[in-house]
Steps between C-alpha positions, in 0.01 A plus 500: 500500500551191705642181359163329527327776300763474224442126473121551475536765227721273289253217540212721380695619193588142415132396519393790278757411232391137512134601453582723203717237339225243556248725323736543207551126473127439521441758226762340276342158554153635409638656183669175407179300547298761312738476204482121482318394174191272503590138459396323181283274715295798623451637150388158379232476769364846408497411130313173563236675711451767231465237224250300708295814565486576125393143420220518757380830352494346151308197627248726672449706183452186290245355743305827507502516119370141476220569748395813309507312169283220640249749639488693171449180299193424709334809352672564166579273205709612202398373157595549136246532219571233240245555223303770319144447626508816715629742235495797483491522882775244557764359267719191506787526753326768706605444862210527746439482872188318615323556828425156642275631777286748305184292523556390856377836626297625201293379206607490133398796287436542129819600326733317740784317324549157656721193460328168566541124488349305211470141379709595195859382466810632329693314229716332765199385701505761775194686621424810294413814692295762319481876547170670411275793587193457721188580296211337684449468876298236687132535409564706184330397177754501216429485128703574186365566155606697191833591657342655812507385863187542711475488877150467641361601161711818463786545251825586676775734385841334477766749389779262604435226240734472202273493195194676633271197484449156655468208256280201576151448629402432860139438591385671819655320797500579868838494671493255795528645849854374556631581152604773257468553125839605362640597160829618356529849352619352171165336434594357159766265643402469867386165641270598784151457650352494150667163453369178653859409595508795741143612570420700811791472742477429871602791722695246704711420190644851488874516571503876537389837372748700290570831670838612364692478173868530587651436156555648243629779720358769272153344540485461878141542616239375745170334421 
């Protein structure tokens, strides 16, 4: 081997060792960087982003809940029975749901239980709402005598009333076209269309039709 060839071979070996050593150094540097822990500043940024995301999710859920509640309240009104005029069907402290739109798309029917505005007031001067059963529809002729209710000259069967009879006397009257004749199921104590203070009620005065009793829980039912 010539002197020149020996020099070239040594140079090649030297380059190979340098390349290998460089790879080992590079590998050690990568391992060192990989083992470096996250800085507290980085963890703080991640934590803040996570907290902000949770807050935004809560806000979104609250907004959705409010929107749903507003929409529901446009159609449904909760109410609590305060007196005994609808016994034995309803009792004081019964919790009801009223449909506020029932008569927007349909007409009242006999037997419907409705809550309506009146000119009566409570002891503290507030308006007194009443809850009664629809007995007479627009155009019906209503009369009451000897404990019996007559519609268009025919005695009606009322299994829902408390004492089995209706006190008072009502001469034949025709229910106006925009009104209803209503009475409570507890006829002995009920103030209703038999009284001049209530009379036939305007359909437009109805707050809503009772469609669900939610409480007491062992008496949940629909109407």
